All heavy atoms as a GROMACS GRO file, in nm:
protein
  578
    1ALA      N    1   6.514   9.235   5.135
    1ALA     CA    2   6.471   9.089   5.140
    1ALA      C    3   6.324   9.097   5.171
    1ALA      O    4   6.274   9.195   5.239
    1ALA     CB    5   6.545   9.021   5.252
    2ASN      N    6   6.256   8.988   5.132
    2ASN     CA    7   6.103   8.980   5.158
    2ASN      C    8   6.083   8.888   5.279
    2ASN      O    9   6.071   8.771   5.266
    2ASN     CB   10   6.041   8.936   5.030
    2ASN     CG   11   5.893   8.936   5.040
    2ASN    OD1   12   5.834   8.946   5.164
    2ASN    ND2   13   5.822   8.953   4.939
    3TYR      N   14   6.090   8.952   5.397
    3TYR     CA   15   6.074   8.879   5.523
    3TYR      C   16   5.941   8.816   5.538
    3TYR      O   17   5.924   8.712   5.599
    3TYR     CB   18   6.110   8.956   5.635
    3TYR     CG   19   6.263   8.991   5.635
    3TYR    CD1   20   6.298   9.127   5.619
    3TYR    CD2   21   6.361   8.899   5.645
    3TYR    CE1   22   6.433   9.156   5.607
    3TYR    CE2   23   6.497   8.923   5.654
    3TYR     CZ   24   6.537   9.054   5.626
    3TYR     OH   25   6.667   9.084   5.611
    4LYS      N   26   5.841   8.880   5.488
    4LYS     CA   27   5.700   8.828   5.499
    4LYS      C   28   5.693   8.682   5.433
    4LYS      O   29   5.645   8.595   5.480
    4LYS     CB   30   5.584   8.917   5.452
    4LYS     CG   31   5.566   9.040   5.535
    4LYS     CD   32   5.449   9.111   5.485
    4LYS     CE   33   5.428   9.248   5.572
    4LYS     NZ   34   5.331   9.329   5.533
    5ASP      N   35   5.740   8.674   5.300
    5ASP     CA   36   5.750   8.560   5.227
    5ASP      C   37   5.831   8.450   5.297
    5ASP      O   38   5.794   8.334   5.308
    5ASP     CB   39   5.798   8.571   5.083
    5ASP     CG   40   5.694   8.640   5.002
    5ASP    OD1   41   5.573   8.647   5.042
    5ASP    OD2   42   5.728   8.683   4.884
    6ALA      N   43   5.938   8.490   5.351
    6ALA     CA   44   6.039   8.404   5.420
    6ALA      C   45   5.968   8.347   5.545
    6ALA      O   46   5.974   8.236   5.574
    6ALA     CB   47   6.165   8.478   5.468
    7LYS      N   48   5.896   8.438   5.619
    7LYS     CA   49   5.820   8.384   5.736
    7LYS      C   50   5.728   8.276   5.696
    7LYS      O   51   5.712   8.169   5.767
    7LYS     CB   52   5.738   8.508   5.796
    7LYS     CG   53   5.663   8.468   5.917
    7LYS     CD   54   5.602   8.588   5.978
    7LYS     CE   55   5.511   8.553   6.092
    7LYS     NZ   56   5.365   8.542   6.059
    8THR      N   57   5.643   8.292   5.594
    8THR     CA   58   5.552   8.201   5.541
    8THR      C   59   5.626   8.069   5.506
    8THR      O   60   5.571   7.959   5.548
    8THR     CB   61   5.473   8.253   5.412
    8THR    OG1   62   5.406   8.367   5.444
    8THR    CG2   63   5.381   8.151   5.363
    9GLN      N   64   5.743   8.072   5.448
    9GLN     CA   65   5.812   7.950   5.400
    9GLN      C   66   5.868   7.880   5.526
    9GLN      O   67   5.853   7.756   5.536
    9GLN     CB   68   5.930   7.992   5.298
    9GLN     CG   69   5.874   8.044   5.169
    9GLN     CD   70   5.773   7.936   5.104
    9GLN    OE1   71   5.796   7.817   5.092
    9GLN    NE2   72   5.670   7.995   5.047
   10PHE      N   73   5.918   7.956   5.620
   10PHE     CA   74   5.972   7.897   5.746
   10PHE      C   75   5.858   7.834   5.830
   10PHE      O   76   5.871   7.727   5.900
   10PHE     CB   77   6.059   8.001   5.826
   10PHE     CG   78   6.204   7.999   5.780
   10PHE    CD1   79   6.255   8.122   5.712
   10PHE    CD2   80   6.290   7.892   5.766
   10PHE    CE1   81   6.368   8.131   5.670
   10PHE    CE2   82   6.418   7.890   5.714
   10PHE     CZ   83   6.451   8.010   5.671
   11GLU      N   84   5.744   7.896   5.832
   11GLU     CA   85   5.624   7.844   5.914
   11GLU      C   86   5.581   7.708   5.845
   11GLU      O   87   5.556   7.613   5.908
   11GLU     CB   88   5.508   7.948   5.911
   11GLU     CG   89   5.529   8.055   6.001
   11GLU     CD   90   5.428   8.177   5.991
   11GLU    OE1   91   5.350   8.181   5.894
   11GLU    OE2   92   5.426   8.238   6.091
   12LYS      N   93   5.585   7.708   5.701
   12LYS     CA   94   5.550   7.579   5.651
   12LYS      C   95   5.652   7.479   5.685
   12LYS      O   96   5.615   7.366   5.707
   12LYS     CB   97   5.544   7.594   5.492
   12LYS     CG   98   5.420   7.671   5.446
   12LYS     CD   99   5.421   7.685   5.296
   12LYS     CE  100   5.317   7.771   5.245
   12LYS     NZ  101   5.322   7.793   5.093
   13ALA      N  102   5.777   7.501   5.670
   13ALA     CA  103   5.890   7.408   5.701
   13ALA      C  104   5.880   7.363   5.857
   13ALA      O  105   5.884   7.247   5.875
   13ALA     CB  106   6.020   7.472   5.667
   14ASN      N  107   5.837   7.453   5.936
   14ASN     CA  108   5.824   7.426   6.080
   14ASN      C  109   5.709   7.336   6.107
   14ASN      O  110   5.717   7.234   6.184
   14ASN     CB  111   5.823   7.549   6.162
   14ASN     CG  112   5.816   7.524   6.309
   14ASN    OD1  113   5.896   7.441   6.356
   14ASN    ND2  114   5.740   7.594   6.379
   15THR      N  115   5.605   7.349   6.021
   15THR     CA  116   5.485   7.252   6.045
   15THR      C  117   5.521   7.127   5.996
   15THR      O  118   5.483   7.012   6.058
   15THR     CB  119   5.368   7.318   5.950
   15THR    OG1  120   5.336   7.442   5.993
   15THR    CG2  121   5.246   7.216   5.946
   16LEU      N  122   5.601   7.118   5.891
   16LEU     CA  123   5.640   6.973   5.847
   16LEU      C  124   5.754   6.919   5.928
   16LEU      O  125   5.762   6.783   5.936
   16LEU     CB  126   5.708   6.990   5.702
   16LEU     CG  127   5.609   7.028   5.598
   16LEU    CD1  128   5.679   7.068   5.457
   16LEU    CD2  129   5.492   6.930   5.573
   17ASN      N  130   5.830   6.994   5.994
   17ASN     CA  131   5.943   6.944   6.078
   17ASN      C  132   5.957   7.033   6.199
   17ASN      O  133   6.062   7.106   6.207
   17ASN     CB  134   6.070   6.937   5.993
   17ASN     CG  135   6.174   6.850   6.055
   17ASN    OD1  136   6.160   6.802   6.164
   17ASN    ND2  137   6.289   6.814   5.984
   18PRO      N  138   5.863   7.015   6.307
   18PRO     CA  139   5.871   7.113   6.413
   18PRO      C  140   5.992   7.084   6.506
   18PRO      O  141   6.010   7.170   6.595
   18PRO     CB  142   5.725   7.079   6.488
   18PRO     CG  143   5.702   6.936   6.434
   18PRO     CD  144   5.754   6.926   6.298
   19LYS      N  145   6.055   6.987   6.492
   19LYS     CA  146   6.176   6.955   6.582
   19LYS      C  147   6.313   6.997   6.523
   19LYS      O  148   6.417   6.963   6.583
   19LYS     CB  149   6.176   6.811   6.631
   19LYS     CG  150   6.043   6.777   6.710
   19LYS     CD  151   6.074   6.643   6.776
   19LYS     CE  152   5.946   6.602   6.856
   19LYS     NZ  153   5.889   6.689   6.962
   20ASP      N  154   6.318   7.055   6.405
   20ASP     CA  155   6.422   7.097   6.343
   20ASP      C  156   6.472   7.243   6.395
   20ASP      O  157   6.410   7.337   6.373
   20ASP     CB  158   6.412   7.117   6.188
   20ASP     CG  159   6.537   7.148   6.106
   20ASP    OD1  160   6.606   7.232   6.165
   20ASP    OD2  161   6.561   7.074   6.012
   21ALA      N  162   6.579   7.225   6.473
   21ALA     CA  163   6.625   7.348   6.543
   21ALA      C  164   6.666   7.461   6.449
   21ALA      O  165   6.650   7.583   6.485
   21ALA     CB  166   6.744   7.312   6.650
   22LEU      N  167   6.721   7.434   6.331
   22LEU     CA  168   6.767   7.525   6.248
   22LEU      C  169   6.654   7.602   6.186
   22LEU      O  170   6.657   7.740   6.172
   22LEU     CB  171   6.850   7.478   6.131
   22LEU     CG  172   6.922   7.569   6.047
   22LEU    CD1  173   7.019   7.662   6.119
   22LEU    CD2  174   7.004   7.494   5.947
   23ILE      N  175   6.547   7.523   6.156
   23ILE     CA  176   6.420   7.598   6.100
   23ILE      C  177   6.371   7.698   6.208
   23ILE      O  178   6.337   7.806   6.173
   23ILE     CB  179   6.316   7.498   6.056
   23ILE    CG1  180   6.375   7.419   5.925
   23ILE    CG2  181   6.190   7.560   6.022
   23ILE    CD1  182   6.278   7.296   5.898
   24VAL      N  183   6.361   7.643   6.332
   24VAL     CA  184   6.296   7.717   6.428
   24VAL      C  185   6.393   7.849   6.450
   24VAL      O  186   6.331   7.957   6.476
   24VAL     CB  187   6.298   7.638   6.574
   24VAL    CG1  188   6.244   7.725   6.683
   24VAL    CG2  189   6.190   7.523   6.540
   25GLU      N  190   6.521   7.831   6.456
   25GLU     CA  191   6.595   7.952   6.481
   25GLU      C  192   6.589   8.039   6.363
   25GLU      O  193   6.574   8.177   6.392
   25GLU     CB  194   6.743   7.909   6.482
   25GLU     CG  195   6.847   8.023   6.500
   25GLU     CD  196   6.993   7.987   6.509
   25GLU    OE1  197   7.027   7.875   6.514
   25GLU    OE2  198   7.081   8.081   6.507
   26HIS      N  199   6.578   8.001   6.248
   26HIS     CA  200   6.558   8.103   6.127
   26HIS      C  201   6.427   8.174   6.135
   26HIS      O  202   6.412   8.282   6.092
   26HIS     CB  203   6.585   8.034   5.986
   26HIS     CG  204   6.724   7.995   5.956
   26HIS    ND1  205   6.816   8.080   6.000
   26HIS    CD2  206   6.768   7.882   5.907
   26HIS    CE1  207   6.936   8.028   5.949
   26HIS    NE2  208   6.918   7.916   5.902
   27LEU      N  209   6.317   8.095   6.175
   27LEU     CA  210   6.189   8.152   6.204
   27LEU      C  211   6.200   8.264   6.308
   27LEU      O  212   6.154   8.377   6.284
   27LEU     CB  213   6.091   8.047   6.253
   27LEU     CG  214   5.943   8.091   6.253
   27LEU    CD1  215   5.891   8.147   6.124
   27LEU    CD2  216   5.855   7.969   6.293
   28GLY      N  217   6.287   8.253   6.406
   28GLY     CA  218   6.303   8.357   6.495
   28GLY      C  219   6.372   8.483   6.433
   28GLY      O  220   6.329   8.584   6.456
   29ASP      N  221   6.462   8.449   6.346
   29ASP     CA  222   6.541   8.557   6.266
   29ASP      C  223   6.442   8.640   6.198
   29ASP      O  224   6.446   8.758   6.191
   29ASP     CB  225   6.645   8.505   6.178
   29ASP     CG  226   6.766   8.420   6.249
   29ASP    OD1  227   6.775   8.441   6.374
   29ASP    OD2  228   6.834   8.348   6.187
   30VAL      N  229   6.362   8.566   6.115
   30VAL     CA  230   6.264   8.644   6.036
   30VAL      C  231   6.176   8.726   6.120
   30VAL      O  232   6.130   8.838   6.097
   30VAL     CB  233   6.186   8.534   5.943
   30VAL    CG1  234   6.056   8.602   5.872
   30VAL    CG2  235   6.278   8.474   5.835
   31GLN      N  236   6.114   8.662   6.226
   31GLN     CA  237   6.030   8.741   6.318
   31GLN      C  238   6.094   8.870   6.365
   31GLN      O  239   6.045   8.971   6.375
   31GLN     CB  240   5.981   8.659   6.444
   31GLN     CG  241   5.896   8.537   6.410
   31GLN     CD  242   5.751   8.588   6.388
   31GLN    OE1  243   5.727   8.695   6.365
   31GLN    NE2  244   5.661   8.489   6.382
   32PHE      N  245   6.228   8.854   6.399
   32PHE     CA  246   6.303   8.975   6.448
   32PHE      C  247   6.301   9.080   6.341
   32PHE      O  248   6.272   9.198   6.366
   32PHE     CB  249   6.445   8.940   6.496
   32PHE     CG  250   6.513   9.053   6.554
   32PHE    CD1  251   6.506   9.065   6.693
   32PHE    CD2  252   6.593   9.124   6.473
   32PHE    CE1  253   6.569   9.193   6.741
   32PHE    CE2  254   6.664   9.246   6.530
   32PHE     CZ  255   6.644   9.265   6.664
   33GLN      N  256   6.338   9.038   6.214
   33GLN     CA  257   6.350   9.138   6.100
   33GLN      C  258   6.215   9.196   6.076
   33GLN      O  259   6.207   9.308   6.031
   33GLN     CB  260   6.401   9.061   5.978
   33GLN     CG  261   6.532   9.004   5.994
   33GLN     CD  262   6.635   9.113   6.010
   33GLN    OE1  263   6.623   9.232   5.986
   33GLN    NE2  264   6.756   9.071   6.052
   34LEU      N  265   6.100   9.132   6.121
   34LEU     CA  266   5.978   9.188   6.088
   34LEU      C  267   5.928   9.266   6.215
   34LEU      O  268   5.807   9.323   6.207
   34LEU     CB  269   5.861   9.072   6.066
   34LEU     CG  270   5.876   9.007   5.938
   34LEU    CD1  271   5.790   8.881   5.930
   34LEU    CD2  272   5.840   9.090   5.825
   35GLY      N  273   6.019   9.286   6.319
   35GLY     CA  274   5.979   9.370   6.425
   35GLY      C  275   5.910   9.300   6.537
   35GLY      O  276   5.870   9.357   6.639
   36ASN      N  277   5.898   9.161   6.535
   36ASN     CA  278   5.836   9.090   6.644
   36ASN      C  279   5.953   9.026   6.738
   36ASN      O  280   5.970   8.897   6.738
   36ASN     CB  281   5.764   8.973   6.567
   36ASN     CG  282   5.655   9.027   6.475
   36ASN    OD1  283   5.591   9.129   6.496
   36ASN    ND2  284   5.638   8.950   6.373
   37LYS      N  285   6.002   9.114   6.816
   37LYS     CA  286   6.121   9.074   6.894
   37LYS      C  287   6.086   8.968   6.998
   37LYS      O  288   6.160   8.870   7.020
   37LYS     CB  289   6.164   9.206   6.970
   37LYS     CG  290   6.284   9.180   7.044
   37LYS     CD  291   6.337   9.317   7.097
   37LYS     CE  292   6.453   9.303   7.201
   37LYS     NZ  293   6.504   9.426   7.257
   38GLU      N  294   5.975   8.980   7.064
   38GLU     CA  295   5.932   8.890   7.166
   38GLU      C  296   5.910   8.737   7.106
   38GLU      O  297   5.954   8.646   7.160
   38GLU     CB  298   5.817   8.922   7.240
   38GLU     CG  299   5.843   9.039   7.345
   38GLU     CD  300   5.699   9.085   7.403
   38GLU    OE1  301   5.611   9.003   7.429
   38GLU    OE2  302   5.702   9.204   7.466
   39GLU      N  303   5.850   8.730   6.990
   39GLU     CA  304   5.833   8.616   6.918
   39GLU      C  305   5.957   8.565   6.874
   39GLU      O  306   5.984   8.438   6.882
   39GLU     CB  307   5.743   8.643   6.796
   39GLU     CG  308   5.666   8.525   6.731
   39GLU     CD  309   5.579   8.446   6.833
   39GLU    OE1  310   5.515   8.502   6.915
   39GLU    OE2  311   5.562   8.323   6.817
   40ALA      N  312   6.051   8.645   6.827
   40ALA     CA  313   6.179   8.598   6.786
   40ALA      C  314   6.254   8.527   6.900
   40ALA      O  315   6.313   8.421   6.875
   40ALA     CB  316   6.266   8.726   6.744
   41VAL      N  317   6.255   8.590   7.008
   41VAL     CA  318   6.327   8.524   7.126
   41VAL      C  319   6.270   8.409   7.164
   41VAL      O  320   6.345   8.307   7.194
   41VAL     CB  321   6.335   8.628   7.255
   41VAL    CG1  322   6.386   8.569   7.373
   41VAL    CG2  323   6.407   8.759   7.212
   42LYS      N  324   6.136   8.393   7.165
   42LYS     CA  325   6.070   8.264   7.188
   42LYS      C  326   6.130   8.156   7.095
   42LYS      O  327   6.166   8.038   7.137
   42LYS     CB  328   5.916   8.273   7.182
   42LYS     CG  329   5.858   8.343   7.302
   42LYS     CD  330   5.696   8.350   7.268
   42LYS     CE  331   5.638   8.445   7.366
   42LYS     NZ  332   5.498   8.457   7.331
   43HIS      N  333   6.130   8.177   6.967
   43HIS     CA  334   6.181   8.083   6.866
   43HIS      C  335   6.328   8.046   6.898
   43HIS      O  336   6.353   7.926   6.888
   43HIS     CB  337   6.163   8.129   6.722
   43HIS     CG  338   6.008   8.128   6.679
   43HIS    ND1  339   5.944   8.013   6.672
   43HIS    CD2  340   5.929   8.237   6.634
   43HIS    CE1  341   5.813   8.042   6.628
   43HIS    NE2  342   5.812   8.183   6.613
   44TRP      N  343   6.404   8.145   6.926
   44TRP     CA  344   6.546   8.115   6.946
   44TRP      C  345   6.566   8.020   7.069
   44TRP      O  346   6.632   7.938   7.076
   44TRP     CB  347   6.621   8.255   6.970
   44TRP     CG  348   6.637   8.328   6.844
   44TRP    CD1  349   6.622   8.285   6.715
   44TRP    CD2  350   6.642   8.470   6.843
   44TRP    NE1  351   6.639   8.401   6.624
   44TRP    CE2  352   6.652   8.516   6.706
   44TRP    CE3  353   6.656   8.582   6.929
   44TRP    CZ2  354   6.665   8.644   6.652
   44TRP    CZ3  355   6.668   8.710   6.903
   44TRP    CH2  356   6.675   8.737   6.758
   45GLU      N  357   6.492   8.057   7.181
   45GLU     CA  358   6.486   7.973   7.306
   45GLU      C  359   6.445   7.834   7.268
   45GLU      O  360   6.505   7.728   7.315
   45GLU     CB  361   6.408   8.047   7.419
   45GLU     CG  362   6.482   8.162   7.470
   45GLU     CD  363   6.390   8.241   7.568
   45GLU    OE1  364   6.273   8.219   7.573
   45GLU    OE2  365   6.446   8.322   7.635
   46ASN      N  366   6.340   7.825   7.187
   46ASN     CA  367   6.294   7.699   7.147
   46ASN      C  368   6.396   7.615   7.065
   46ASN      O  369   6.419   7.497   7.093
   46ASN     CB  370   6.153   7.712   7.072
   46ASN     CG  371   6.092   7.565   7.045
   46ASN    OD1  372   6.102   7.480   7.127
   46ASN    ND2  373   6.007   7.570   6.961
   47ALA      N  374   6.471   7.691   6.976
   47ALA     CA  375   6.575   7.628   6.898
   47ALA      C  376   6.682   7.562   6.983
   47ALA      O  377   6.737   7.454   6.974
   47ALA     CB  378   6.636   7.729   6.802
   48LYS      N  379   6.711   7.647   7.097
   48LYS     CA  380   6.804   7.602   7.189
   48LYS      C  381   6.764   7.460   7.269
   48LYS      O  382   6.836   7.374   7.282
   48LYS     CB  383   6.838   7.715   7.298
   48LYS     CG  384   6.942   7.685   7.400
   48LYS     CD  385   7.072   7.714   7.346
   48LYS     CE  386   7.172   7.693   7.458
   48LYS     NZ  387   7.308   7.705   7.404
   49LYS      N  388   6.632   7.462   7.299
   49LYS     CA  389   6.579   7.348   7.367
   49LYS      C  390   6.573   7.228   7.265
   49LYS      O  391   6.584   7.122   7.327
   49LYS     CB  392   6.431   7.383   7.410
   49LYS     CG  393   6.418   7.477   7.538
   49LYS     CD  394   6.280   7.500   7.564
   49LYS     CE  395   6.272   7.614   7.666
   49LYS     NZ  396   6.132   7.661   7.680
   50LEU      N  397   6.568   7.252   7.140
   50LEU     CA  398   6.557   7.146   7.043
   50LEU      C  399   6.705   7.091   7.009
   50LEU      O  400   6.713   6.997   6.930
   50LEU     CB  401   6.488   7.196   6.915
   50LEU     CG  402   6.342   7.207   6.932
   50LEU    CD1  403   6.294   7.275   6.798
   50LEU    CD2  404   6.270   7.088   6.948
   51GLY      N  405   6.797   7.152   7.070
   51GLY     CA  406   6.939   7.099   7.059
   51GLY      C  407   7.038   7.187   6.987
   51GLY      O  408   7.146   7.143   6.961
   52ALA      N  409   6.998   7.301   6.937
   52ALA     CA  410   7.086   7.391   6.866
   52ALA      C  411   7.202   7.433   6.964
   52ALA      O  412   7.186   7.467   7.075
   52ALA     CB  413   7.013   7.519   6.810
   53THR      N  414   7.322   7.424   6.911
   53THR     CA  415   7.442   7.450   6.988
   53THR      C  416   7.535   7.549   6.918
   53THR      O  417   7.647   7.492   6.879
   53THR     CB  418   7.520   7.332   7.036
   53THR    OG1  419   7.556   7.256   6.914
   53THR    CG2  420   7.440   7.240   7.121
   54ASN      N  421   7.498   7.675   6.898
   54ASN     CA  422   7.588   7.765   6.834
   54ASN      C  423   7.604   7.886   6.914
   54ASN      O  424   7.500   7.937   6.970
   54ASN     CB  425   7.548   7.783   6.684
   54ASN     CG  426   7.428   7.864   6.661
   54ASN    OD1  427   7.425   7.993   6.690
   54ASN    ND2  428   7.318   7.798   6.624
   55LYS      N  429   7.707   7.946   6.918
   55LYS     CA  430   7.738   8.064   6.985
   55LYS      C  431   7.653   8.183   6.941
   55LYS      O  432   7.612   8.266   7.035
   55LYS     CB  433   7.897   8.103   6.971
   55LYS     CG  434   7.930   8.234   7.064
   55LYS     CD  435   7.929   8.204   7.208
   55LYS     CE  436   7.978   8.313   7.284
   55LYS     NZ  437   7.913   8.323   7.414
   56VAL      N  438   7.628   8.202   6.813
   56VAL     CA  439   7.542   8.304   6.763
   56VAL      C  440   7.409   8.295   6.823
   56VAL      O  441   7.346   8.412   6.867
   56VAL     CB  442   7.548   8.308   6.604
   56VAL    CG1  443   7.446   8.415   6.561
   56VAL    CG2  444   7.688   8.340   6.560
   57LEU      N  445   7.357   8.183   6.833
   57LEU     CA  446   7.219   8.158   6.880
   57LEU      C  447   7.218   8.206   7.034
   57LEU      O  448   7.132   8.272   7.079
   57LEU     CB  449   7.169   8.015   6.876
   57LEU     CG  450   7.043   7.976   6.939
   57LEU    CD1  451   6.930   8.076   6.876
   57LEU    CD2  452   6.997   7.838   6.929
   58ASP      N  453   7.324   8.176   7.103
   58ASP     CA  454   7.340   8.211   7.250
   58ASP      C  455   7.341   8.364   7.256
   58ASP      O  456   7.273   8.414   7.345
   58ASP     CB  457   7.458   8.140   7.308
   58ASP     CG  458   7.448   7.996   7.324
   58ASP    OD1  459   7.345   7.940   7.316
   58ASP    OD2  460   7.565   7.935   7.348
   59ASN      N  461   7.408   8.415   7.179
   59ASN     CA  462   7.424   8.575   7.164
   59ASN      C  463   7.280   8.625   7.139
   59ASN      O  464   7.245   8.722   7.208
   59ASN     CB  465   7.531   8.620   7.072
   59ASN     CG  466   7.662   8.585   7.114
   59ASN    OD1  467   7.686   8.550   7.232
   59ASN    ND2  468   7.757   8.600   7.014
   60LYS      N  469   7.207   8.586   7.046
   60LYS     CA  470   7.073   8.634   7.011
   60LYS      C  471   6.990   8.619   7.136
   60LYS      O  472   6.909   8.716   7.153
   60LYS     CB  473   7.021   8.557   6.886
   60LYS     CG  474   7.085   8.577   6.755
   60LYS     CD  475   7.021   8.529   6.638
   60LYS     CE  476   7.055   8.390   6.609
   60LYS     NZ  477   7.019   8.340   6.468
   61ILE      N  478   6.990   8.511   7.201
   61ILE     CA  479   6.899   8.492   7.310
   61ILE      C  480   6.942   8.592   7.421
   61ILE      O  481   6.853   8.662   7.482
   61ILE     CB  482   6.908   8.357   7.359
   61ILE    CG1  483   6.838   8.254   7.260
   61ILE    CG2  484   6.833   8.338   7.507
   61ILE    CD1  485   6.864   8.114   7.291
   62GLU      N  486   7.075   8.605   7.449
   62GLU     CA  487   7.117   8.679   7.555
   62GLU      C  488   7.102   8.830   7.528
   62GLU      O  489   7.044   8.919   7.623
   62GLU     CB  490   7.281   8.663   7.577
   62GLU     CG  491   7.338   8.709   7.694
   62GLU     CD  492   7.476   8.654   7.700
   62GLU    OE1  493   7.509   8.533   7.719
   62GLU    OE2  494   7.563   8.742   7.691
   63GLN      N  495   7.123   8.881   7.416
   63GLN     CA  496   7.106   9.018   7.369
   63GLN      C  497   6.982   9.055   7.315
   63GLN      O  498   6.954   9.177   7.306
   63GLN     CB  499   7.219   9.059   7.285
   63GLN     CG  500   7.361   9.037   7.321
   63GLN     CD  501   7.471   9.049   7.221
   63GLN    OE1  502   7.440   9.104   7.097
   63GLN    NE2  503   7.586   9.004   7.242
   64LYS      N  504   6.885   8.942   7.296
   64LYS     CA  505   6.752   8.965   7.245
   64LYS      C  506   6.767   9.054   7.113
   64LYS      O  507   6.689   9.146   7.090
   64LYS     CB  508   6.661   9.038   7.352
   64LYS     CG  509   6.633   8.942   7.470
   64LYS     CD  510   6.550   9.008   7.558
   64LYS     CE  511   6.510   8.929   7.685
   64LYS     NZ  512   6.567   8.810   7.710
   65LYS      N  513   6.855   9.022   7.027
   65LYS     CA  514   6.857   9.082   6.900
   65LYS      C  515   6.928   9.002   6.804
   65LYS      O  516   7.013   8.907   6.842
   65LYS     CB  517   6.931   9.223   6.898
   65LYS     CG  518   7.090   9.209   6.940
   65LYS     CD  519   7.148   9.358   6.916
   65LYS     CE  520   7.302   9.339   6.912
   65LYS     NZ  521   7.357   9.476   6.898
   66TYR      N  522   6.899   9.006   6.674
   66TYR     CA  523   6.956   8.937   6.567
   66TYR      C  524   7.108   8.965   6.543
   66TYR      O  525   7.152   9.068   6.562
   66TYR     CB  526   6.882   8.968   6.430
   66TYR     CG  527   6.947   8.895   6.313
   66TYR    CD1  528   6.917   8.754   6.302
   66TYR    CD2  529   7.018   8.954   6.213
   66TYR    CE1  530   6.964   8.682   6.186
   66TYR    CE2  531   7.068   8.881   6.110
   66TYR     CZ  532   7.052   8.744   6.092
   66TYR     OH  533   7.099   8.682   5.990
   67GLU      N  534   7.169   8.850   6.514
   67GLU     CA  535   7.324   8.856   6.495
   67GLU      C  536   7.355   8.778   6.362
   67GLU      O  537   7.305   8.665   6.353
   67GLU     CB  538   7.393   8.809   6.614
   67GLU     CG  539   7.549   8.822   6.601
   67GLU     CD  540   7.623   8.773   6.715
   67GLU    OE1  541   7.576   8.822   6.838
   67GLU    OE2  542   7.717   8.694   6.717
   68GLU      N  543   7.431   8.819   6.281
   68GLU     CA  544   7.467   8.757   6.162
   68GLU      C  545   7.544   8.625   6.205
   68GLU      O  546   7.629   8.631   6.288
   68GLU     CB  547   7.561   8.836   6.070
   68GLU     CG  548   7.486   8.946   6.002
   68GLU     CD  549   7.382   8.893   5.892
   68GLU    OE1  550   7.406   8.802   5.823
   68GLU    OE2  551   7.294   8.972   5.864
   69PRO      N  552   7.506   8.513   6.121
   69PRO     CA  553   7.595   8.383   6.166
   69PRO      C  554   7.727   8.408   6.108
   69PRO      O  555   7.764   8.481   6.027
   69PRO     CB  556   7.523   8.282   6.081
   69PRO     CG  557   7.439   8.366   5.985
   69PRO     CD  558   7.418   8.496   6.042
   70ILE      N  559   7.827   8.332   6.186
   70ILE     CA  560   7.965   8.330   6.157
   70ILE      C  561   7.993   8.194   6.077
   70ILE      O  562   7.962   8.092   6.142
   70ILE     CB  563   8.049   8.351   6.274
   70ILE    CG1  564   8.010   8.487   6.345
   70ILE    CG2  565   8.198   8.342   6.242
   70ILE    CD1  566   8.072   8.495   6.475
   71TYR      N  567   8.056   8.200   5.960
   71TYR     CA  568   8.069   8.074   5.889
   71TYR      C  569   8.231   8.056   5.885
   71TYR      O  570   8.307   8.148   5.866
   71TYR     CB  571   8.019   8.075   5.750
   71TYR     CG  572   7.865   8.079   5.757
   71TYR    CD1  573   7.798   8.195   5.718
   71TYR    CD2  574   7.794   7.955   5.796
   71TYR    CE1  575   7.659   8.196   5.724
   71TYR    CE2  576   7.650   7.972   5.800
   71TYR     CZ  577   7.595   8.092   5.757
   71TYR     OH  578   7.448   8.075   5.769
   0.00000   0.00000   0.00000
């Protein structure tokens, strides 16, 4: 996967819609994949503050690592 391109796209989406918790969470996921763990956790915590309510996000924040979503 091309995480650098994904980061650029999620940053653009976040600029257009900064209160979208899902975009913010995915931006954290991309940051984690790029090795920016602290930045990832900040985005995940922000997604939680914006109203995201999923167990996977809670696990990512708690464990400070990426976890695949469960569908």
